[in-house]
Structures are given as structure tokens and as C-alpha cells.
SENUMAR-393963 format. One line per 8 residues: their letters; for each residue y, z, x of N, C-alpha, C, O, CB. Coordinates in pm, whole numbers, padded with zeros to 5 digits. Atoms other than C-alpha are relative to their C-alpha. Glycine has a CB too. Layout:
<nodes>
A = Y Z X Y Z X Y Z X Y Z X Y Z X | ...
</nodes>
This chain:
<nodes>
MTTAQEER = 00043 00065 00174 09012 15418 -02369 -00036 -00137 00008 00048 -00206 00065 00137 -00003 -00122 | 00042 00128 00017 08847 15102 -02413 00031 -00073 -00145 00017 -00020 -00255 -00140 00005 00028 | -00018 00081 00142 08940 14821 -02674 -00113 -00032 -00056 -00215 -00028 00012 00072 -00128 00007 | 00138 00050 00035 08683 14695 -02923 -00024 -00149 00054 -00126 -00206 00016 -00020 00004 -00161 | 00030 00130 -00048 08714 14353 -02739 -00065 00018 00146 -00150 -00053 00200 00133 -00090 00002 | 00091 -00022 -00140 08625 14516 -02403 -00130 00053 -00027 -00207 00029 00066 00065 00104 00106 | 00125 -00032 00040 08314 14668 -02571 -00074 -00101 -00047 -00195 -00096 -00028 00002 00090 -00085 | 00085 00107 00081 08212 14348 -02767 00072 -00115 00096 00169 -00163 00038 00026 -00013 -00200
PWGGLSDL = -00080 00089 -00065 08345 14098 -02499 -00053 -00136 -00030 00019 -00231 -00002 00006 00028 00143 | 00048 00078 00038 08097 13857 -02636 00007 -00030 -00154 -00052 -00129 -00198 -00092 00017 00050 | -00011 00007 00128 08177 13895 -02989 -00117 00032 -00116 -00168 00144 -00120 00041 -00116 -00007 | 00095 -00014 00035 07924 13831 -03240 -00150 -00003 00064 -00254 00043 00017 00023 -00056 -00069 | 00114 00002 -00072 07685 13754 -02977 -00056 00100 00086 -00162 00092 00149 00009 -00089 00062 | 00041 -00116 -00074 07707 14108 -02823 -00125 00068 -00052 -00208 00127 00018 00109 00095 00001 | 00105 -00056 00081 07474 14215 -03102 -00127 -00034 00021 -00216 00050 00000 00018 -00022 -00119 | 00106 00066 -00021 07214 14006 -03021 -00088 00041 00129 -00029 00050 00237 00042 -00129 00001
PGHPMMWV = 00096 -00058 -00096 06903 14129 -02802 -00008 -00099 00131 -00029 -00220 00116 -00151 00018 -00075 | -00009 00068 -00120 06921 14017 -02434 00165 -00029 00054 00263 00034 00014 -00084 -00135 -00024 | -00116 00066 -00082 07202 13854 -02236 00063 -00114 -00111 -00009 -00204 -00157 -00066 -00081 00160 | -00081 00100 00096 07459 13652 -02471 00000 -00131 00041 00014 -00220 -00044 00144 00034 -00013 | 00011 00132 -00060 07433 13359 -02240 -00134 -00057 -00026 -00142 -00179 -00041 00026 00004 00147 | 00141 00041 00060 07063 13326 -02332 00022 -00056 -00150 -00051 -00150 -00183 -00107 00138 -00004 | -00018 00012 00142 07169 13292 -02689 00098 -00136 00006 00074 -00227 -00074 00070 00150 -00076 | -00057 00139 -00031 07400 13007 -02585 -00061 -00113 00015 -00045 -00218 -00047 00056 -00001 00095
LILTEVVT = 00111 00095 -00006 07118 12840 -02430 -00094 -00032 -00105 -00126 -00150 -00120 -00071 00035 00090 | 00088 00001 00123 06894 12889 -02725 00068 -00081 -00105 00004 -00163 -00171 -00029 00147 -00055 | -00072 00086 00131 07159 12740 -02979 00030 -00139 00062 00043 -00238 -00009 00162 00075 -00064 | -00004 00152 -00042 07204 12444 -02732 -00137 -00053 -00009 -00152 -00173 -00030 00055 -00025 00151 | 00164 00079 -00014 06840 12361 -02718 -00055 -00003 -00103 -00136 -00093 -00120 -00112 00060 00085 | 00016 00053 00127 06798 12420 -03074 00059 -00119 -00056 -00007 -00196 -00126 00030 00084 -00070 | -00090 00088 00065 07083 12192 -03163 -00084 -00103 00071 -00145 -00171 -00012 00171 00010 00023 | 00096 00135 -00077 06880 11921 -02896 -00070 -00031 -00093 -00050 -00120 -00175 -00104 00023 00132
FGLLFLIF = 00133 00011 00085 06554 11984 -03061 00003 -00053 -00128 -00077 -00132 -00179 -00059 00124 -00021 | -00014 00050 00121 06692 11940 -03367 00025 -00130 -00033 -00031 -00187 -00126 00076 00058 -00047 | -00027 00141 -00002 06852 11603 -03303 -00098 -00074 00017 -00110 -00173 -00056 00082 -00037 00086 | 00118 00086 -00036 06541 11470 -03153 -00108 00012 -00122 -00171 -00089 -00151 -00067 00051 00149 | 00077 00004 00109 06335 11585 -03449 00058 -00086 -00138 -00010 -00143 -00224 -00025 00143 -00028 | -00068 00109 00118 06585 11400 -03697 -00028 -00123 00064 -00109 -00181 -00008 00177 00011 -00035 | 00029 00082 -00075 06562 11113 -03440 -00134 -00067 -00066 -00140 -00173 -00127 -00005 00060 00131 | 00119 00037 00010 06188 11113 -03481 00011 -00016 -00147 00033 -00131 -00186 -00103 00088 00061
SVTGAVQP = -00007 00044 00130 06194 11141 -03844 00041 -00141 -00077 -00027 -00210 -00153 00068 00080 -00038 | -00078 00100 00072 06448 10882 -03948 -00111 -00123 00057 -00144 -00210 -00024 00189 -00012 00050 | 00053 00124 -00064 06240 10634 -03716 -00117 00000 -00061 -00171 -00102 -00104 -00011 -00009 00153 | 00167 -00009 00081 05913 10749 -03865 00048 -00047 -00136 -00039 -00124 -00178 -00091 00186 -00015 | 00003 00059 00120 06051 10652 -04205 00040 -00130 -00027 00016 -00197 -00128 00060 00065 -00070 | 00004 00164 00016 06178 10315 -04101 -00136 -00068 00034 -00176 -00172 -00018 00110 -00069 00101 | 00124 00074 -00045 05856 10241 -03933 -00131 00047 -00043 -00227 00006 00021 -00006 -00001 00139 | 00135 -00067 00051 05570 10433 -04126 -00099 -00059 00046 -00161 00011 00126 -00024 00003 -00140
ALFAAGRA = 00132 00032 -00042 05293 10229 -04056 -00014 00010 00160 -00119 00048 00212 -00034 -00144 -00051 | 00019 -00031 -00141 05371 10236 -03684 -00044 00148 00046 -00131 00175 00129 00128 -00031 00063 | 00020 -00118 00005 05388 10592 -03717 -00130 00058 -00030 -00173 00155 00031 00079 00036 -00069 | 00125 -00008 00048 05077 10607 -03876 -00114 -00012 00083 -00203 00071 00100 -00010 -00080 -00086 | 00072 00009 -00088 04906 10441 -03642 -00011 00067 00121 -00122 00075 00174 00005 -00087 00013 | -00009 -00092 -00124 05010 10652 -03342 -00030 00112 -00038 -00075 00179 00055 00123 00011 00069 | 00065 -00149 00032 04921 10977 -03531 -00139 00006 00009 -00206 00103 00043 00029 00052 -00140 | 00142 00017 00000 04590 10818 -03567 -00044 00023 00136 -00164 00050 00136 -00043 -00135 -00051
HLDPLLGG = 00071 00010 -00117 04529 10831 -03188 00048 00130 00065 00040 00148 00186 00027 -00136 00083 | -00032 -00139 -00019 04659 11193 -03191 -00137 00093 -00012 -00237 00058 -00076 00114 00042 -00110 | 00109 -00090 00043 04428 11502 -03173 00050 00126 -00045 00094 00208 00036 -00097 00025 00105 | -00052 -00109 00052 04526 11765 -03439 -00032 00126 00019 00031 00227 -00014 -00004 -00009 -00097 | 00051 -00124 -00037 04317 12002 -03316 00029 00062 00124 00022 00183 00144 -00120 -00007 -00007 | -00058 -00043 -00107 04445 11998 -02982 00130 00063 -00017 00159 00174 00027 00007 -00098 00082 | -00133 -00056 00040 04787 12039 -03108 00010 00118 -00087 00115 00183 -00083 00072 -00098 -00064 | 00010 -00101 00065 04666 12303 -03360 -00057 00129 00105 -00024 00244 00078 -00085 -00041 -00121
ANTLVLIT = 00051 -00112 -00119 04493 12524 -03046 00140 00004 00048 00195 00110 00018 -00132 -00050 00133 | -00118 -00032 -00096 04823 12479 -02838 00123 00085 -00110 00217 00154 -00069 00069 -00173 00078 | -00105 -00090 00067 05018 12623 -03171 -00058 00119 00007 00022 00204 00048 00039 -00032 -00145 | 00074 -00134 -00030 04753 12928 -03163 00069 00062 00132 00137 00163 00148 -00172 -00026 00026 | -00039 -00103 -00151 04818 12994 -02792 00157 00045 -00002 00201 00155 00033 -00022 -00105 00171 | -00144 -00026 -00027 05178 12974 -02807 00040 00116 -00096 00095 00217 -00052 00093 -00134 -00024 | -00018 -00125 00081 05206 13197 -03122 -00060 00150 00045 -00017 00262 00016 -00062 -00033 -00131 | 00082 -00135 -00056 04947 13443 -02937 00110 00055 00133 00145 00168 00167 -00193 -00053 00073
SGWLAALA = -00079 -00034 -00136 05163 13423 -02626 00133 00070 -00029 00181 00158 00043 00035 -00139 00087 | -00131 -00049 00066 05485 13494 -02839 -00002 00147 -00026 00091 00226 -00008 00028 -00072 -00136 | 00036 -00112 00053 05307 13782 -02970 -00020 00110 00095 00004 00228 00072 -00106 -00023 -00071 | 00018 -00084 -00123 05215 13916 -02622 00132 00046 00068 00145 00156 00123 -00081 -00080 00103 | -00126 -00020 -00059 05570 13885 -02505 00071 00086 -00093 00159 00152 -00036 00073 -00127 00028 | -00080 -00100 00099 05712 14087 -02802 -00079 00131 00020 -00019 00238 00018 00002 -00051 -00175 | 00043 -00159 -00026 05449 14371 -02734 00045 00053 00147 00054 00172 00175 -00178 00019 -00009 | -00041 -00047 -00143 05559 14371 -02360 00152 00039 -00013 00204 00091 00086 -00023 -00124 00120
VEAHILGR = -00138 -00040 00024 05917 14431 -02497 -00041 00169 -00058 00019 00266 -00013 00090 -00120 -00126 | 00006 -00122 00049 05763 14734 -02707 -00071 00093 00100 -00047 00213 00092 -00062 -00004 -00130 | 00087 -00093 -00113 05541 14887 -02425 00112 00053 00100 00110 00170 00137 -00131 -00100 00097 | -00127 -00025 -00077 05871 14883 -02209 00041 00113 -00067 00040 00225 -00017 00110 -00114 00002 | -00069 -00106 00054 06023 15070 -02461 -00031 00140 -00006 00048 00235 -00009 00017 -00027 -00102 | 00068 -00109 00021 05755 15320 -02490 -00025 00055 00160 -00069 00170 00172 -00134 -00035 -00091 | 00007 -00049 -00124 05749 15348 -02091 -00113 -00041 00063 -00153 00013 00166 00008 00128 00002 | 00145 00048 -00078 05430 15155 -02009 00020 -00103 00080 -00010 -00218 00050 -00118 -00049 -00093
RGATRALL = -00042 00119 -00057 05549 14971 -01753 -00143 -00109 00066 -00131 -00232 00072 00111 00055 00122 | 00099 00072 -00012 05194 14856 -01636 -00056 -00095 -00094 -00091 -00210 -00068 -00072 00068 00026 | -00004 00094 00147 05134 14747 -02030 00091 -00124 00012 00059 -00242 -00003 00066 00092 -00137 | -00123 00124 00002 05461 14549 -01991 -00032 -00114 00097 -00012 -00229 00059 00159 00061 00052 | 00023 00118 -00074 05354 14343 -01690 -00118 -00060 -00023 -00132 -00176 00018 00009 00018 00127 | 00136 00005 00025 05002 14337 -01799 00016 -00116 -00132 -00059 -00213 -00139 -00073 00167 -00036 | -00006 00041 00134 05131 14207 -02166 00084 -00189 00049 00071 -00303 00005 00118 00146 -00118 | -00082 00135 -00015 05377 13946 -01994 -00098 -00089 00081 -00108 -00208 00049 00154 00018 00084
AGAMGLGL = 00097 00104 -00066 05108 13806 -01740 -00092 -00069 -00115 -00120 -00189 -00104 -00102 00080 00116 | 00072 00057 00142 04907 13739 -02083 00068 -00114 -00058 00020 -00213 -00113 -00004 00110 -00120 | -00094 00100 00088 05189 13556 -02208 00043 -00119 00085 00073 -00226 00032 00140 00075 -00056 | -00014 00084 -00098 05248 13371 -01904 -00141 -00073 00017 -00121 -00194 00010 00052 00073 00123 | 00109 00052 -00008 04886 13269 -01863 -00028 -00089 -00126 -00074 -00200 -00099 -00089 00101 00023 | -00029 00072 00142 04905 13135 -02251 00061 -00097 00019 00016 -00205 -00019 00072 00065 -00101 | -00105 00099 -00025 05183 12947 -02147 -00070 -00106 00103 -00032 -00220 00075 00142 00074 00065 | 00073 00056 -00089 04972 12787 -01872 -00112 -00078 -00069 -00131 -00199 -00054 -00044 00098 00092
VFVGIKIV = 00112 00057 00106 04678 12730 -02120 00051 -00120 -00084 -00003 -00230 -00090 -00046 00120 -00110 | -00089 00106 00080 04938 12544 -02352 00014 -00155 00099 -00027 -00264 00058 00176 00080 -00028 | -00005 00104 -00095 05018 12305 -02032 -00113 -00048 00031 -00110 -00169 00055 00057 00030 00107 | 00103 00051 -00032 04667 12274 -01956 -00067 -00125 -00111 -00124 -00231 -00087 -00080 00118 00024 | 00073 00073 00109 04564 12145 -02302 00108 -00114 -00012 00056 -00222 -00037 -00034 00094 -00150 | -00085 00111 00003 04893 11917 -02306 -00031 -00111 00094 -00014 -00231 00072 00129 00043 00023 | 00008 00116 -00118 04801 11748 -01980 -00132 -00069 -00058 -00131 -00192 -00069 -00020 00066 00184 | 00120 00092 00049 04423 11665 -02127 00060 -00063 -00123 00010 -00175 -00129 -00149 00085 -00038
EYADKVRA = -00044 00097 00076 04612 11522 -02427 00067 -00106 00053 00053 -00215 -00004 00066 00047 -00082 | -00060 00109 -00062 04818 11314 -02200 -00061 -00096 00085 -00024 -00212 00103 00087 00040 00060 | 00090 00092 -00066 04528 11213 -01974 -00092 -00084 -00100 -00129 -00190 -00051 -00088 00081 00098 | 00037 00051 00104 04353 11104 -02312 00063 -00120 -00037 -00005 -00219 -00064 00008 00082 -00083 | -00071 00088 00048 04630 10895 -02399 -00002 -00116 00123 -00003 -00238 00102 00137 00062 -00046 | -00042 00073 -00124 04670 10759 -02042 -00157 -00097 00014 -00149 -00217 00040 00044 00128 00153 | 00115 00068 00014 04285 10650 -02059 -00021 -00086 -00084 -00088 -00185 -00053 -00081 00064 -00011 | 00006 00082 00105 04311 10498 -02382 00114 -00128 00008 00113 -00218 -00076 00017 00093 -00124
GIGIDTDT = -00060 00113 -00030 04573 10262 -02240 00174 00015 -00059 00262 -00069 -00080 -00096 -00123 -00071 | -00114 -00036 00121 04858 10445 -02433 00119 00059 00124 00076 00141 00204 -00067 00155 -00150 | -00103 -00067 -00049 05201 10534 -02250 00127 -00001 -00080 00140 -00037 -00197 00022 -00046 00122 | -00103 -00019 00061 05542 10606 -02291 00056 -00144 -00050 00115 -00142 -00158 00084 00078 00084 | -00040 00132 00026 05629 10228 -02312 -00082 -00056 -00103 -00048 -00169 -00140 -00004 -00081 00116 | 00070 00077 00097 05362 10152 -02577 00056 -00037 -00110 00055 -00159 -00115 -00098 00051 -00036 | -00081 00013 00068 05556 10159 -02864 00088 00121 -00051 00064 00229 00003 -00053 -00061 -00073 | -00061 -00086 00013 05825 10363 -03044 -00042 00155 -00038 00033 00251 -00020 00064 -00051 -00062
FFTLYFLL = 00041 -00117 00060 05622 10641 -03192 -00051 00063 00139 -00029 00184 00153 -00112 -00019 -00128 | 00022 -00059 -00102 05480 10692 -02841 00097 00026 00102 00076 00114 00186 -00084 -00053 00040 | -00131 -00033 -00078 05807 10688 -02661 00050 00120 -00061 00073 00211 00020 00113 -00114 -00005 | -00062 -00145 00076 05938 10974 -02899 -00102 00105 00022 -00069 00222 00039 00026 -00012 -00181 | 00127 -00097 -00005 05589 11139 -02873 00004 00058 00137 00001 00181 00152 -00150 -00077 -00026 | -00001 -00040 -00150 05600 11156 -02486 00129 00051 00032 00124 00150 00105 -00032 -00118 00098 | -00112 -00065 -00032 05975 11229 -02460 00016 00142 -00103 00070 00241 -00053 00120 -00110 -00014 | -00012 -00120 00039 05965 11496 -02716 -00091 00124 00052 -00053 00236 00083 -00009 -00017 -00123
TGFHLLHV = 00119 -00104 -00048 05629 11674 -02617 00010 00028 00138 -00037 00135 00177 -00150 -00055 -00022 | -00018 -00014 -00116 05728 11614 -02256 00113 00106 00038 00103 00186 00130 00018 -00123 00043 | -00118 -00087 -00003 06072 11795 -02304 -00055 00155 -00020 -00036 00253 00053 00110 -00048 -00123 | 00050 -00132 00043 05902 12074 -02472 -00100 00045 00094 -00118 00167 00096 -00058 -00001 -00139 | 00099 -00027 -00096 05650 12091 -02220 00079 00048 00142 00028 00143 00203 -00093 -00136 00018 | -00108 -00065 -00059 05945 12151 -01971 00027 00137 -00008 00012 00232 00069 00097 -00051 -00038 | -00030 -00167 00021 06057 12436 -02142 -00088 00098 00021 -00055 00204 00075 00033 00035 -00128 | 00129 -00075 -00005 05701 12579 -02163 00028 00043 00164 00031 00161 00199 -00159 -00105 -00041
LLGVVILA = 00035 -00050 -00131 05714 12555 -01772 00144 00068 00062 00154 00097 00181 -00063 -00130 00097 | -00106 -00067 -00053 06058 12707 -01742 00004 00151 -00070 00073 00238 -00017 00132 -00087 -00022 | 00013 -00121 00072 05981 13004 -01992 -00124 00051 00087 -00104 00170 00114 -00023 -00018 -00171 | 00086 -00038 -00103 05674 13056 -01759 00074 00077 00128 00056 00194 00164 -00072 -00128 00045 | -00077 -00042 -00119 05909 13080 -01457 00093 00134 -00060 00112 00237 00005 00101 -00139 00062 | -00098 -00109 00067 06149 13297 -01710 -00065 00149 00014 -00014 00250 00064 00024 -00036 -00171 | 00104 -00106 00031 05878 13537 -01774 -00031 00069 00121 -00013 00191 00131 -00131 -00056 -00060 | 00016 -00032 -00135 05777 13553 -01404 00100 00112 00056 00072 00218 00112 00013 -00126 00076
MVALHDSL = -00126 -00047 -00042 06127 13659 -01336 00013 00144 -00038 00041 00237 00037 00110 -00082 -00058 | -00019 -00110 00097 06133 13917 -01600 -00095 00096 00023 -00054 00209 -00008 -00007 -00041 -00140 | 00108 -00050 -00049 05806 14059 -01480 00026 00088 00107 -00022 00202 00112 -00082 -00094 00034 | -00069 -00043 -00150 05975 14142 -01137 00084 00095 -00013 00087 00190 00065 00080 -00105 00074 | -00106 -00046 -00002 06263 14264 -01269 00039 00026 -00156 00110 -00039 -00233 00082 -00085 00080 | 00052 00003 00150 06155 14436 -01598 00084 00105 -00073 00029 00202 -00127 -00169 00036 -00016 | -00074 -00087 00058 06476 14607 -01732 -00029 -00046 -00140 -00091 -00150 -00164 00144 00004 00048 | 00021 00057 00126 06485 14604 -02113 00084 -00092 -00044 00047 -00156 -00143 -00006 00084 -00087
DNLKTGTA = -00072 00121 00000 06773 14360 -02099 -00065 -00134 00009 -00072 -00219 -00080 00084 00007 00097 | 00075 00108 -00040 06579 14114 -01909 -00112 -00025 -00056 -00144 -00144 -00059 -00023 00004 00113 | 00090 00037 00097 06284 14152 -02122 00052 -00087 -00128 00017 -00202 -00156 -00058 00122 -00043 | -00025 00061 00107 06451 14083 -02428 00062 -00150 00019 00038 -00246 -00054 00081 00087 -00072 | -00054 00176 -00042 06640 13759 -02265 -00120 -00048 00013 -00160 -00117 -00082 00096 -00040 00155 | 00090 00098 -00004 06338 13633 -02132 -00102 -00038 -00125 -00148 -00149 -00150 -00068 00032 00107 | 00077 00017 00125 06138 13695 -02449 00075 -00097 -00097 00009 -00191 -00142 -00023 00140 -00070 | -00081 00076 00068 06421 13535 -02650 -00028 -00157 00028 -00055 -00235 -00062 00137 00043 00032
FWHMVDLV = 00021 00136 -00053 06379 13209 -02446 -00126 -00058 -00073 -00142 -00156 -00146 -00019 00002 00162 | 00148 00039 00053 06003 13228 -02514 -00026 -00026 -00159 -00097 -00117 -00202 -00098 00120 00039 | 00020 00023 00130 06025 13272 -02882 00067 -00133 -00072 00032 -00183 -00179 00044 00117 -00058 | -00041 00138 00020 06238 12959 -02886 -00092 -00080 00006 -00130 -00144 -00092 00089 -00045 00079 | 00098 00091 -00038 05999 12778 -02731 -00124 00000 -00079 -00184 -00107 -00093 -00031 00019 00129 | 00098 -00001 00117 05734 12882 -02977 00036 -00046 -00109 -00028 -00141 -00153 -00043 00114 -00033 | -00088 00051 00101 05954 12828 -03251 -00016 -00174 -00011 -00079 -00227 -00102 00157 00049 00042 | -00032 00123 -00041 06031 12464 -03123 -00134 -00078 -00054 -00148 -00161 -00145 00033 -00005 00163
WIVMYPLI = 00128 00061 00049 05660 12395 -03116 -00047 00020 -00143 -00109 -00070 -00200 -00105 00048 00082 | 00061 -00047 00144 05575 12558 -03453 00071 -00116 -00107 00007 -00155 -00204 00055 00186 -00046 | -00070 00130 00040 05836 12269 -03573 -00052 -00124 00028 -00064 -00208 -00061 00116 -00008 00052 | 00050 00112 -00087 05702 12011 -03343 -00144 -00060 -00032 -00173 -00180 -00030 -00002 00052 00144 | 00158 00069 00019 05318 11986 -03423 00001 -00014 -00139 -00070 -00113 -00157 -00143 00096 00051 | 00022 00070 00130 05335 11942 -03801 00097 -00151 -00020 00054 -00247 -00084 00040 00117 -00122 | -00067 00129 -00011 05627 11667 -03746 -00060 -00128 00070 -00065 -00239 00018 00113 00027 00062 | 00075 00062 -00067 05449 11511 -03484 -00137 -00023 -00043 -00153 -00144 -00059 00007 00048 00101
YLVG = 00129 00011 00009 05081 11542 -03560 -00045 -00036 -00134 -00132 -00122 -00149 -00056 00112 00043 | 00037 -00012 00126 05061 11588 -03932 00058 -00061 -00101 -00003 -00126 -00186 -00001 00104 -00026 | -00055 00087 00105 05322 11463 -04134 00018 -00127 00006 00058 -00172 00114 00103 00033 -00031 | -00011 00141 -00016 05327 11100 -04229 -00059 -00066 -00124 -00061 -00189 -00133 -00070 -00047 00129
</nodes>
């Protein structure tokens, strides 16, 4: 006979899809990004002219393209979970490969953006706007790369629990960008 505590060792986290430790990581990342967004917003309110000048050097079309890329990638990852539930292992892996491929497209677009800034003489030490721009987008870029690695591991070991765990992280990466894009590129 098992107790309720043994059946739900993670309490409320036991009901979430995937491994509960991933949800602890996701919560930590959401709080971290939230604090960074707050710092960016407050600094932008204190230095509106500097932030407007900084945004003028950004390409909202590339940022928008990256938004579509990540949303589509997240959709493919969600479809991979559904394909696994339906017993379609080949489709599961193909959909995960598509999600990873779009993650790498995101990375490529971001590298193009960074290269454009460097060619224009803009770097992390240019001013407060670009310090925060490079820190925020670079931190997110690292999460995209980690997410691609996680999805690759999940594709190799594609149990339903692993798929739900990996796609939960990937959706967090999507969600962070969906908030970051308008905050950095459009609001002001």
C-alpha cells in the first residue's frame, strides 16, 4: 500500500507534463528573464531618448521573423508529442528535427543581426541600451542552443515523459522571446 505522498512526491509539480525538475528550472528561468525585463523596462523609462536611438538601429523585421520561426518551432515540438502519443515514432523524430532546424534558423538570424551591429561599430559597451540588448538576447540565444541540444537528446530517447520534459523547456524559450521581441524591438 502506498501513501499519497509516495504517489505524488513532487506535490503540485507532479501533475505537470514531463519531469518536475524541468519545471523548477523553467520557473527559475522565467523569474530570471522577468527580472532582466524589469531592469530593461526601468532603464528604458529612465533613459527614453537613448533607448529610442538604440531601437532605431534594430531591425524589427528580423526580430519578427525570429518570432515566427520560434512559434513554428514550438508548434512542431507540440506536434511531436502528439505524434508519439499516436505511436508515430518516425513522425515524432521528423517533427523534432524540424523544431531543432528552426531553432538553428533562429540562431542564424540572430548572428546576422549581431554581425550587422558589429559592422556598424555597435557592441556591448556602446551604451546602456546595447549592453542590455546584447545581454538579454545573448542569454536567450544560449537558451535556444541549449533547447536544441535538449530536443536532440529527446529525439534519441523519445519516451513520452522525455518528450514532454524537452518540449516544456522549448516552449519556455518560445514564450520568453514572444515577450522579449516587442519589449526590445517595438515598445518605446
